[in-house]
N, C-alpha and C positions, 0 to 999 in steps of 0.2 A: 678724242677730237674727231675721229672719223665717223663715229656714231652720231655725233651732233650734226655733222654735214649731211649724213644720210637722212636724218630726221627732217631737216629743213628742206631737202630735196623732195622728200615724200610729201611734206606739207604743201609745197609749191605745186606738185603734181596733182594732189587732191583738190586744191583750191581752183585749179584750172577746170575741173569737172563741175564746179558749183554753178548752178543757174540762178542768178539773182532776179528778184521780181522787178518789173518795171514800175513806174510811178503810179499808174492806175491800179495795178494789183496791190501795191503797198497801201494806198489810200483805202481801197475797198476792204482789205483784210483788217486794217486798223479800225475802220468804222464798225465792222462786224464785232470785233473784240470789245470795243468801247460800249456799243449798244447792249451786247449780252452781259457785260459786266454790270451795267446799270440795272438791267432787268433782274439779274440774280441778286444784286444787293437789295433791290426793292422787295423781292420775294422773301429774302432772309429777314429784312426789317419787318415785313408784315407778319411773318411767323413769330418773330420775337414779341411783337405787340400782342398777338393773340394769346400766346403762352403766358405772357406777363399778366394779362387781364384774367385769364383762367386761374392762375396761381393767386392773384389778389382776391378773387371771389372765394376760392377754397380756404385760404388762410386769412 
């Protein structure tokens, strides 16, 4: 039981060191992630279409 208490005290101590982003940082970072996810998915889609077309021509 003592180890459990030490664990939660350690968690509380570490969580007090965490710096949480403010709303503007959160919105900015979320926007960046969404935009790059869309870009990467479009690149992968384009590559898939090109390779599919090449394979259709070959076979």
